[in-house]
BALUMMI-899284 format. One record per residue: chain; x, z, y of N, C-alpha, C, O, CB in turn; residue in one letter; residue number from 1. Coordinates in steps of 0.2 Angstrom, whole numbers, plus 2048, in hexadecimal, padded with zeros to 3 digits. Atoms other than C-alpha are relative to their C-alpha. Glycine has a CB too. Layout:
<nodes>
<node><ch>A</ch><n_px>X</n_px><n_pz>Z</n_pz><n_py>Y</n_py><ca_px>X</ca_px><ca_pz>Z</ca_pz><ca_py>Y</ca_py><c_px>X</c_px><c_pz>Z</c_pz><c_py>Y</c_py><o_px>X</o_px><o_pz>Z</o_pz><o_py>Y</o_py><cb_px>X</cb_px><cb_pz>Z</cb_pz><cb_py>Y</cb_py><aa>A</aa><i>NUM</i></node>
...
</nodes>
This chain:
<nodes>
<node><ch>A</ch><n_px>805</n_px><n_pz>7FE</n_pz><n_py>804</n_py><ca_px>94D</ca_px><ca_pz>21B</ca_pz><ca_py>CCF</ca_py><c_px>7FA</c_px><c_pz>802</c_pz><c_py>804</c_py><o_px>7FC</o_px><o_pz>804</o_pz><o_py>80A</o_py><cb_px>801</cb_px><cb_pz>804</cb_pz><cb_py>7FC</cb_py><aa>Q</aa><i>1</i></node>
<node><ch>A</ch><n_px>806</n_px><n_pz>7FE</n_pz><n_py>7FC</n_py><ca_px>93A</ca_px><ca_pz>21F</ca_pz><ca_py>CD7</ca_py><c_px>7FF</c_px><c_pz>808</c_pz><c_py>800</c_py><o_px>804</o_px><o_pz>80B</o_pz><o_py>7FD</o_py><cb_px>7F9</cb_px><cb_pz>7FD</cb_pz><cb_py>7FD</cb_py><aa>D</aa><i>2</i></node>
<node><ch>A</ch><n_px>801</n_px><n_pz>7F9</n_pz><n_py>7FE</n_py><ca_px>934</ca_px><ca_pz>230</ca_pz><ca_py>CDC</ca_py><c_px>7FD</c_px><c_pz>803</c_pz><c_py>7FB</c_py><o_px>7FF</o_px><o_pz>808</o_pz><o_py>7F8</o_py><cb_px>7FB</cb_px><cb_pz>801</cb_pz><cb_py>806</cb_py><aa>E</aa><i>3</i></node>
<node><ch>A</ch><n_px>804</n_px><n_pz>7FC</n_pz><n_py>806</n_py><ca_px>927</ca_px><ca_pz>233</ca_pz><ca_py>CCE</ca_py><c_px>804</c_px><c_pz>801</c_pz><c_py>7F9</c_py><o_px>803</o_px><o_pz>805</o_pz><o_py>7F5</o_py><cb_px>7F9</cb_px><cb_pz>7FA</cb_pz><cb_py>7FE</cb_py><aa>S</aa><i>4</i></node>
<node><ch>A</ch><n_px>7FC</n_px><n_pz>7FF</n_pz><n_py>806</n_py><ca_px>935</ca_px><ca_pz>231</ca_pz><ca_py>CC1</ca_py><c_px>805</c_px><c_pz>805</c_pz><c_py>801</c_py><o_px>807</o_px><o_pz>807</o_pz><o_py>7FC</o_py><cb_px>804</cb_px><cb_pz>7FA</cb_pz><cb_py>7FD</cb_py><aa>T</aa><i>5</i></node>
<node><ch>A</ch><n_px>7FB</n_px><n_pz>7FD</n_pz><n_py>7FE</n_py><ca_px>942</ca_px><ca_pz>23B</ca_pz><ca_py>CCB</ca_py><c_px>800</c_px><c_pz>808</c_pz><c_py>7FF</c_py><o_px>7FB</o_px><o_pz>80B</o_pz><o_py>802</o_py><cb_px>802</cb_px><cb_pz>7FD</cb_pz><cb_py>806</cb_py><aa>S</aa><i>6</i></node>
<node><ch>A</ch><n_px>800</n_px><n_pz>7F9</n_pz><n_py>7FF</n_py><ca_px>946</ca_px><ca_pz>24D</ca_pz><ca_py>CC7</ca_py><c_px>802</c_px><c_pz>803</c_pz><c_py>806</c_py><o_px>800</o_px><o_pz>807</o_pz><o_py>808</o_py><cb_px>803</cb_px><cb_pz>803</cb_pz><cb_py>7FB</cb_py><aa>V</aa><i>7</i></node>
<node><ch>A</ch><n_px>7FE</n_px><n_pz>7FE</n_pz><n_py>7FA</n_py><ca_px>94F</ca_px><ca_pz>24F</ca_pz><ca_py>CD6</ca_py><c_px>802</c_px><c_pz>7F8</c_pz><c_py>804</c_py><o_px>806</o_px><o_pz>7F4</o_pz><o_py>802</o_py><cb_px>806</cb_px><cb_pz>806</cb_pz><cb_py>800</cb_py><aa>V</aa><i>8</i></node>
<node><ch>A</ch><n_px>802</n_px><n_pz>807</n_pz><n_py>7FE</n_py><ca_px>94C</ca_px><ca_pz>23F</ca_pz><ca_py>CE1</ca_py><c_px>805</c_px><c_pz>7FF</c_pz><c_py>806</c_py><o_px>804</o_px><o_pz>7FA</o_pz><o_py>80A</o_py><cb_px>7F7</cb_px><cb_pz>7FE</cb_pz><cb_py>802</cb_py><aa>F</aa><i>9</i></node>
<node><ch>A</ch><n_px>7FD</n_px><n_pz>801</n_pz><n_py>7FA</n_py><ca_px>959</ca_px><ca_pz>243</ca_pz><ca_py>CEF</ca_py><c_px>805</c_px><c_pz>7FA</c_pz><c_py>800</c_py><o_px>805</o_px><o_pz>7F6</o_pz><o_py>805</o_py><cb_px>804</cb_px><cb_pz>806</cb_pz><cb_py>801</cb_py><aa>G</aa><i>10</i></node>
<node><ch>A</ch><n_px>7FC</n_px><n_pz>806</n_pz><n_py>7FF</n_py><ca_px>967</ca_px><ca_pz>236</ca_pz><ca_py>CEB</ca_py><c_px>7FC</c_px><c_pz>7F9</c_pz><c_py>800</c_py><o_px>7FE</o_px><o_pz>7F5</o_pz><o_py>804</o_py><cb_px>804</cb_px><cb_pz>7FF</cb_pz><cb_py>7FB</cb_py><aa>M</aa><i>11</i></node>
<node><ch>A</ch><n_px>804</n_px><n_pz>807</n_pz><n_py>7FF</n_py><ca_px>95A</ca_px><ca_pz>227</ca_pz><ca_py>CE8</ca_py><c_px>7FD</c_px><c_pz>800</c_pz><c_py>806</c_py><o_px>7FF</o_px><o_pz>7FB</o_pz><o_py>80A</o_py><cb_px>7FA</cb_px><cb_pz>7FF</cb_pz><cb_py>7FB</cb_py><aa>P</aa><i>12</i></node>
<node><ch>A</ch><n_px>802</n_px><n_pz>800</n_pz><n_py>7FA</n_py><ca_px>950</ca_px><ca_pz>22D</ca_pz><ca_py>CF7</ca_py><c_px>805</c_px><c_pz>7FE</c_pz><c_py>806</c_py><o_px>802</o_px><o_pz>7FB</o_pz><o_py>80B</o_py><cb_px>7FE</cb_px><cb_pz>806</cb_pz><cb_py>800</cb_py><aa>K</aa><i>13</i></node>
<node><ch>A</ch><n_px>7FB</n_px><n_pz>802</n_pz><n_py>7FB</n_py><ca_px>960</ca_px><ca_pz>22B</ca_pz><ca_py>D03</ca_py><c_px>801</c_px><c_pz>7F8</c_pz><c_py>7FE</c_py><o_px>802</o_px><o_pz>7F5</o_pz><o_py>803</o_py><cb_px>807</cb_px><cb_pz>806</cb_pz><cb_py>7FF</cb_py><aa>V</aa><i>14</i></node>
<node><ch>A</ch><n_px>7FE</n_px><n_pz>807</n_pz><n_py>801</n_py><ca_px>964</ca_px><ca_pz>21A</ca_pz><ca_py>CFA</ca_py><c_px>7FB</c_px><c_pz>7FB</c_pz><c_py>803</c_py><o_px>7FC</o_px><o_pz>7F6</o_pz><o_py>807</o_py><cb_px>800</cb_px><cb_pz>7FE</cb_pz><cb_py>7F7</cb_py><aa>A</aa><i>15</i></node>
<node><ch>A</ch><n_px>804</n_px><n_pz>803</n_pz><n_py>7FE</n_py><ca_px>954</ca_px><ca_pz>215</ca_pz><ca_py>CFD</ca_py><c_px>7FF</c_px><c_pz>7FE</c_pz><c_py>807</c_py><o_px>7FE</o_px><o_pz>7F8</o_pz><o_py>80A</o_py><cb_px>7FB</cb_px><cb_pz>802</cb_pz><cb_py>7FE</cb_py><aa>I</aa><i>16</i></node>
<node><ch>A</ch><n_px>802</n_px><n_pz>801</n_pz><n_py>7F8</n_py><ca_px>952</ca_px><ca_pz>21A</ca_pz><ca_py>D10</ca_py><c_px>806</c_px><c_pz>7FB</c_pz><c_py>803</c_py><o_px>805</o_px><o_pz>7F7</o_pz><o_py>807</o_py><cb_px>800</cb_px><cb_pz>809</cb_pz><cb_py>804</cb_py><aa>E</aa><i>17</i></node>
<node><ch>A</ch><n_px>7FB</n_px><n_pz>804</n_pz><n_py>7FF</n_py><ca_px>963</ca_px><ca_pz>212</ca_pz><ca_py>D12</ca_py><c_px>800</c_px><c_pz>7F9</c_pz><c_py>800</c_py><o_px>803</o_px><o_pz>7F5</o_pz><o_py>803</o_py><cb_px>804</cb_px><cb_pz>801</cb_pz><cb_py>7FC</cb_py><aa>L</aa><i>18</i></node>
<node><ch>A</ch><n_px>7FF</n_px><n_pz>806</n_pz><n_py>801</n_py><ca_px>95D</ca_px><ca_pz>202</ca_pz><ca_py>D0C</ca_py><c_px>803</c_px><c_pz>7FD</c_pz><c_py>7FB</c_py><o_px>803</o_px><o_pz>7F7</o_pz><o_py>7F9</o_py><cb_px>802</cb_px><cb_pz>7FE</cb_pz><cb_py>806</cb_py><aa>G</aa><i>19</i></node>
<node><ch>A</ch><n_px>7FC</n_px><n_pz>803</n_pz><n_py>806</n_py><ca_px>969</ca_px><ca_pz>202</ca_pz><ca_py>CFE</ca_py><c_px>7FE</c_px><c_pz>7FE</c_pz><c_py>7F9</c_py><o_px>801</o_px><o_pz>7FC</o_pz><o_py>7F5</o_py><cb_px>805</cb_px><cb_pz>804</cb_pz><cb_py>7FE</cb_py><aa>A</aa><i>20</i></node>
<node><ch>A</ch><n_px>804</n_px><n_pz>801</n_pz><n_py>807</n_py><ca_px>95D</ca_px><ca_pz>201</ca_pz><ca_py>CF0</ca_py><c_px>7FE</c_px><c_pz>7FA</c_pz><c_py>7FF</c_py><o_px>7FC</o_px><o_pz>7F7</o_pz><o_py>805</o_py><cb_px>7FA</cb_px><cb_pz>804</cb_pz><cb_py>800</cb_py><aa>A</aa><i>21</i></node>
<node><ch>A</ch><n_px>803</n_px><n_pz>808</n_pz><n_py>801</n_py><ca_px>958</ca_px><ca_pz>1EF</ca_pz><ca_py>CEA</ca_py><c_px>7FB</c_px><c_pz>802</c_pz><c_py>7FC</c_py><o_px>7F5</o_px><o_pz>800</o_pz><o_py>7FD</o_py><cb_px>806</cb_px><cb_pz>7F8</cb_pz><cb_py>7FC</cb_py><aa>Q</aa><i>22</i></node>
<node><ch>A</ch><n_px>807</n_px><n_pz>7FF</n_pz><n_py>804</n_py><ca_px>94C</ca_px><ca_pz>1F5</ca_pz><ca_py>CDE</ca_py><c_px>7FE</c_px><c_pz>807</c_pz><c_py>7FF</c_py><o_px>803</o_px><o_pz>80B</o_pz><o_py>7FD</o_py><cb_px>7FF</cb_px><cb_pz>7FD</cb_pz><cb_py>7FA</cb_py><aa>K</aa><i>23</i></node>
<node><ch>A</ch><n_px>803</n_px><n_pz>7F8</n_pz><n_py>803</n_py><ca_px>942</ca_px><ca_pz>206</ca_pz><ca_py>CDB</ca_py><c_px>7FC</c_px><c_pz>800</c_pz><c_py>7FB</c_py><o_px>7F6</o_px><o_pz>7FE</o_pz><o_py>7FC</o_py><cb_px>7FD</cb_px><cb_pz>804</cb_pz><cb_py>805</cb_py><aa>I</aa><i>24</i></node>
<node><ch>A</ch><n_px>803</n_px><n_pz>800</n_pz><n_py>805</n_py><ca_px>93D</ca_px><ca_pz>208</ca_pz><ca_py>CCB</ca_py><c_px>800</c_px><c_pz>806</c_pz><c_py>7FD</c_py><o_px>803</o_px><o_pz>80B</o_pz><o_py>7FE</o_py><cb_px>802</cb_px><cb_pz>7FB</cb_pz><cb_py>7FB</cb_py><aa>L</aa><i>25</i></node>
<node><ch>A</ch><n_px>7FF</n_px><n_pz>7FA</n_pz><n_py>803</n_py><ca_px>937</ca_px><ca_pz>214</ca_pz><ca_py>CBF</ca_py><c_px>806</c_px><c_pz>800</c_pz><c_py>7FA</c_py><o_px>808</o_px><o_pz>7FB</o_pz><o_py>7F8</o_py><cb_px>7F8</cb_px><cb_pz>802</cb_pz><cb_py>7FB</cb_py><aa>P</aa><i>26</i></node>
<node><ch>A</ch><n_px>7FA</n_px><n_pz>7FF</n_pz><n_py>805</n_py><ca_px>944</ca_px><ca_pz>21D</ca_pz><ca_py>CB3</ca_py><c_px>800</c_px><c_pz>7FB</c_pz><c_py>7FA</c_py><o_px>805</o_px><o_pz>7F9</o_pz><o_py>7F8</o_py><cb_px>800</cb_px><cb_pz>807</cb_pz><cb_py>7FE</cb_py><aa>L</aa><i>27</i></node>
<node><ch>A</ch><n_px>801</n_px><n_pz>803</n_pz><n_py>806</n_py><ca_px>93D</ca_px><ca_pz>214</ca_pz><ca_py>CA4</ca_py><c_px>801</c_px><c_pz>7F8</c_pz><c_py>800</c_py><o_px>802</o_px><o_pz>7F5</o_pz><o_py>7FB</o_py><cb_px>7FA</cb_px><cb_pz>802</cb_pz><cb_py>7FE</cb_py><aa>G</aa><i>28</i></node>
<node><ch>A</ch><n_px>7FF</n_px><n_pz>807</n_pz><n_py>7FF</n_py><ca_px>93F</ca_px><ca_pz>203</ca_pz><ca_py>CAB</ca_py><c_px>806</c_px><c_pz>7FE</c_pz><c_py>802</c_py><o_px>808</o_px><o_pz>7F8</o_pz><o_py>802</o_py><cb_px>7FC</cb_px><cb_pz>7FE</cb_pz><cb_py>805</cb_py><aa>N</aa><i>29</i></node>
<node><ch>A</ch><n_px>7F9</n_px><n_pz>802</n_pz><n_py>7FD</n_py><ca_px>951</ca_px><ca_pz>204</ca_pz><ca_py>CB2</ca_py><c_px>802</c_px><c_pz>7FC</c_pz><c_py>7FB</c_py><o_px>803</o_px><o_pz>7F6</o_pz><o_py>7FD</o_py><cb_px>805</cb_px><cb_pz>806</cb_pz><cb_py>800</cb_py><aa>I</aa><i>30</i></node>
<node><ch>A</ch><n_px>7FC</n_px><n_pz>803</n_pz><n_py>805</n_py><ca_px>959</ca_px><ca_pz>1FF</ca_pz><ca_py>CA2</ca_py><c_px>7FE</c_px><c_pz>7F9</c_pz><c_py>7FE</c_py><o_px>802</o_px><o_pz>7F5</o_pz><o_py>7FC</o_py><cb_px>800</cb_px><cb_pz>804</cb_pz><cb_py>7FA</cb_py><aa>S</aa><i>31</i></node>
<node><ch>A</ch><n_px>803</n_px><n_pz>807</n_pz><n_py>800</n_py><ca_px>94E</ca_px><ca_pz>1F0</ca_pz><ca_py>C9F</ca_py><c_px>803</c_px><c_pz>7FB</c_pz><c_py>806</c_py><o_px>806</o_px><o_pz>7F6</o_pz><o_py>805</o_py><cb_px>7F8</cb_px><cb_pz>800</cb_pz><cb_py>802</cb_py><aa>Q</aa><i>32</i></node>
<node><ch>A</ch><n_px>7FF</n_px><n_pz>804</n_pz><n_py>7FA</n_py><ca_px>951</ca_px><ca_pz>1EA</ca_pz><ca_py>CB2</ca_py><c_px>808</c_px><c_pz>7FE</c_pz><c_py>7FF</c_py><o_px>809</o_px><o_pz>7F8</o_pz><o_py>800</o_py><cb_px>7FF</cb_px><cb_pz>803</cb_pz><cb_py>807</cb_py><aa>F</aa><i>33</i></node>
<node><ch>A</ch><n_px>7F9</n_px><n_pz>802</n_pz><n_py>800</n_py><ca_px>964</ca_px><ca_pz>1EB</ca_pz><ca_py>CAF</ca_py><c_px>801</c_px><c_pz>7FC</c_pz><c_py>7FA</c_py><o_px>806</o_px><o_pz>7F8</o_pz><o_py>7FB</o_py><cb_px>803</cb_px><cb_pz>807</cb_pz><cb_py>800</cb_py><aa>V</aa><i>34</i></node>
<node><ch>A</ch><n_px>7FE</n_px><n_pz>805</n_pz><n_py>805</n_py><ca_px>963</ca_px><ca_pz>1E2</ca_pz><ca_py>C9E</ca_py><c_px>7FE</c_px><c_pz>7F9</c_pz><c_py>802</c_py><o_px>803</o_px><o_pz>7F5</o_pz><o_py>802</o_py><cb_px>7FD</cb_px><cb_pz>801</cb_pz><cb_py>7FA</cb_py><aa>V</aa><i>35</i></node>
<node><ch>A</ch><n_px>802</n_px><n_pz>805</n_pz><n_py>7FE</n_py><ca_px>959</ca_px><ca_pz>1D5</ca_pz><ca_py>CA4</ca_py><c_px>805</c_px><c_pz>7FC</c_pz><c_py>807</c_py><o_px>807</o_px><o_pz>7F6</o_pz><o_py>807</o_py><cb_px>7F8</cb_px><cb_pz>802</cb_pz><cb_py>801</cb_py><aa>A</aa><i>36</i></node>
<node><ch>A</ch><n_px>7FB</n_px><n_pz>802</n_pz><n_py>7FB</n_py><ca_px>964</ca_px><ca_pz>1D3</ca_pz><ca_py>CB5</ca_py><c_px>805</c_px><c_pz>7FD</c_pz><c_py>7FC</c_py><o_px>807</o_px><o_pz>7F7</o_pz><o_py>7FD</o_py><cb_px>803</cb_px><cb_pz>806</cb_pz><cb_py>803</cb_py><aa>Y</aa><i>37</i></node>
<node><ch>A</ch><n_px>7F8</n_px><n_pz>803</n_pz><n_py>805</n_py><ca_px>973</ca_px><ca_pz>1D1</ca_pz><ca_py>CA9</ca_py><c_px>800</c_px><c_pz>7F9</c_pz><c_py>7FE</c_py><o_px>804</o_px><o_pz>7F5</o_pz><o_py>7FE</o_py><cb_px>801</cb_px><cb_pz>804</cb_pz><cb_py>7F8</cb_py><aa>C</aa><i>38</i></node>
<node><ch>A</ch><n_px>802</n_px><n_pz>805</n_pz><n_py>803</n_py><ca_px>96B</ca_px><ca_pz>1C4</ca_pz><ca_py>CA0</ca_py><c_px>7FF</c_px><c_pz>7F9</c_pz><c_py>804</c_py><o_px>7FF</o_px><o_pz>7F4</o_pz><o_py>802</o_py><cb_px>7FB</cb_px><cb_pz>802</cb_pz><cb_py>7FC</cb_py><aa>R</aa><i>39</i></node>
<node><ch>A</ch><n_px>802</n_px><n_pz>806</n_pz><n_py>7FD</n_py><ca_px>967</ca_px><ca_pz>1B9</ca_pz><ca_py>CAE</ca_py><c_px>807</c_px><c_pz>800</c_pz><c_py>805</c_py><o_px>807</o_px><o_pz>7FB</o_pz><o_py>809</o_py><cb_px>7F9</cb_px><cb_pz>802</cb_pz><cb_py>804</cb_py><aa>N</aa><i>40</i></node>
</nodes>
């Protein structure tokens, strides 16, 4: 989840800093991304 849509950015920030995040998306786009990913 991106910083602009996070209430508390702690956990997403650490994942990003560690290089563990493959995508950084606004909250409203995450479900669409997961569905599209699963279909491919």
